[in-house]
C-alpha positions in Angstrom: 120.5 -22.8 40.4 116.9 -23.5 39.4 114.1 -21.7 41.3 110.3 -21.9 41.3 110.1 -19.4 38.3 112.2 -21.8 36.2 109.9 -24.7 36.9 106.8 -22.5 36.2 108.3 -21.5 32.9 109.0 -25.2 32.1 105.4 -26.1 32.6 104.2 -23.1 30.6 106.6 -23.9 27.7 105.4 -27.6 27.8 101.8 -26.4 27.6 102.6 -24.2 24.6 104.4 -27.1 22.9 101.6 -29.6 23.6 99.0 -27.1 22.1 101.2 -26.7 19.0 101.8 -30.5 18.6 98.3 -31.8 19.8 97.2 -32.8 16.3 100.4 -34.7 15.6 100.2 -36.5 19.0 96.6 -37.5 18.3 97.6 -38.6 14.7 100.3 -40.8 16.2 97.8 -42.2 18.8 95.1 -42.9 16.2 96.5 -46.2 14.7 97.7 -47.7 18.0 95.7 -46.0 20.8 92.4 -44.1 21.4 93.2 -41.1 19.2 92.9 -38.7 22.2 96.5 -38.3 23.4 97.0 -34.8 22.0 93.6 -33.5 23.2 94.0 -35.0 26.6 97.4 -33.6 27.2 96.4 -30.2 25.8 93.5 -30.0 28.3 95.8 -31.1 31.1 98.7 -28.8 30.5 96.4 -25.8 29.8 94.9 -26.5 33.2 98.4 -26.7 34.7 99.3 -23.3 33.3 96.1 -21.8 34.7 96.5 -23.2 38.2 100.2 -22.2 38.5 99.3 -18.6 37.6 96.5 -18.6 40.1 98.3 -20.2 43.0 102.0 -19.3 42.3 103.8 -21.9 44.3 107.0 -20.6 45.8 109.4 -23.6 45.6 110.4 -25.9 42.7 109.0 -28.9 44.5 105.6 -27.2 45.1 105.4 -26.2 41.4 105.8 -29.8 40.2 103.6 -31.3 42.9 100.7 -28.9 42.0 101.3 -29.5 38.3 101.2 -33.3 38.8 98.1 -33.1 40.9 96.3 -31.0 38.3 97.2 -33.5 35.5 95.8 -36.4 37.5 92.5 -34.6 38.1 92.0 -33.3 34.5 93.5 -35.8 32.0 91.7 -38.9 31.1 93.2 -42.2 30.0 96.5 -43.5 31.2 98.5 -40.3 30.4 97.1 -38.3 33.3 98.2 -40.6 36.1 101.5 -41.3 34.4 102.5 -37.7 33.8 101.0 -36.6 37.1 103.0 -39.2 38.9 106.2 -38.2 37.1 105.8 -34.5 38.1 104.4 -35.2 41.6 107.1 -37.6 42.6 109.9 -35.4 41.1 108.5 -32.5 43.1 108.3 -34.4 46.3 111.9 -35.6 45.8 113.0 -32.0 45.5 111.6 -31.2 48.9 111.0 -27.7 50.1 114.2 -26.0 48.9 113.9 -22.5 47.4 116.4 -23.4 44.7 117.9 -26.7 43.4 121.0 -27.5 41.4 120.9 -29.3 38.0 122.3 -32.4 39.8 119.6 -32.3 42.4 116.9 -31.9 39.8 118.4 -34.8 37.8 118.3 -37.1 40.9 114.7 -36.1 41.6 113.6 -36.6 38.0 115.0 -40.1 38.2 112.8 -40.8 41.3 109.8 -39.6 39.2 110.7 -41.8 36.2 111.2 -44.8 38.5 107.7 -44.1 39.9 106.2 -44.1 36.4 107.9 -47.4 35.6 106.5 -48.9 38.7 103.0 -47.5 38.1 102.8 -48.6 34.4 105.0 -51.7 34.7 107.0 -50.5 31.7 110.7 -50.8 31.0 112.9 -49.4 28.2 112.1 -51.1 24.9 108.4 -51.6 25.7 107.4 -48.8 23.4 106.2 -46.2 26.0 107.1 -42.8 27.3 109.9 -44.6 29.2 111.8 -45.0 25.9 112.2 -41.2 25.8 112.6 -40.5 29.5 115.3 -42.9 30.4 117.7 -41.9 27.6 117.0 -38.2 28.6 117.9 -38.9 32.2 121.1 -40.6 31.3 122.1 -37.7 28.9 121.1 -35.1 31.6 123.6 -36.7 34.0 126.4 -36.5 31.4 125.7 -33.5 29.1 123.0 -31.3 30.5 119.6 -30.2 29.2 120.5 -29.9 25.5 121.8 -33.5 25.5 118.7 -34.7 27.3 116.5 -33.1 24.6 118.4 -34.8 21.8 118.4 -38.2 23.6 114.6 -38.0 24.3 113.9 -37.2 20.6 116.1 -40.1 19.5 114.4 -42.3 22.0 110.9 -41.4 20.8 111.9 -42.0 17.1 113.5 -45.4 18.1 110.1 -46.6 19.2 108.8 -46.8 15.6 110.2 -50.4 14.9 109.3 -51.7 18.3 106.4 -54.0 19.2 104.4 -52.5 22.1 104.5 -54.6 25.2 102.7 -52.2 27.6 99.7 -49.9 27.3 96.9 -49.7 24.9 99.1 -50.3 21.9 100.2 -53.7 23.3 96.8 -55.1 22.4 97.6 -54.8 18.7 100.6 -57.1 18.9 102.7 -56.9 15.7 100.4 -54.3 14.2 101.9 -51.8 16.7 105.2 -52.1 14.8 106.0 -49.2 12.4 104.3 -46.5 14.5 106.1 -44.0 16.7 104.8 -44.1 20.2 102.7 -41.0 21.1 103.7 -41.2 24.8 107.4 -41.2 24.0 106.8 -38.3 21.6 105.0 -36.2 24.2 107.7 -37.0 26.7 110.3 -35.7 24.3 108.2 -32.5 24.1 108.4 -32.2 27.9 112.2 -32.6 27.8 112.6 -30.2 24.8 110.6 -27.6 26.8 113.0 -28.0 29.7 116.0 -27.4 27.4 114.3 -24.4 25.8 113.7 -22.7 29.2 117.3 -23.5 30.3 118.7 -22.1 27.1 116.6 -18.9 27.5 118.5 -18.1 30.6 116.7 -20.1 33.2 119.7 -21.6 34.8 
């Protein structure tokens, strides 16, 4: 079973990963975006870590709702509302339970991903964060957190030959081809942090 501490550690691990990878995320964003994806997410997830330490929510749902709210209020551009919606809607779907099963979490995460697709109007193949999140969800149902991490990383890499159909990169048309999508890459970091915490004994 997964408790509030598991989800706090997931957010902390994500923040550490984003700090580590911020330059790479910004480098990926430079040719097809505003060259601020890494710095924006670094600011957002650093703020998430700080607010979780200060307020210490007691349920898995409350951790994710607070994290999502913090991202929406601190991250500029599209990534704040998208990541914020992902975490908030996942947290709301978890309800007020003190602990949740992997299966319950997977169902709630699907609610969050569906909300992101609705908000951004993106589908798999549009060269967005959805291209990492949907394969991760499918793998999570079948093979657990490790499988989800591998699927998210493969999904992010598979955005390279795609032409962007949503988001800032879509304005470039065919010039978006040949660049890995930064949003899919950061989503893969989020899923990798989840697997890392589970493997460290968080389950």
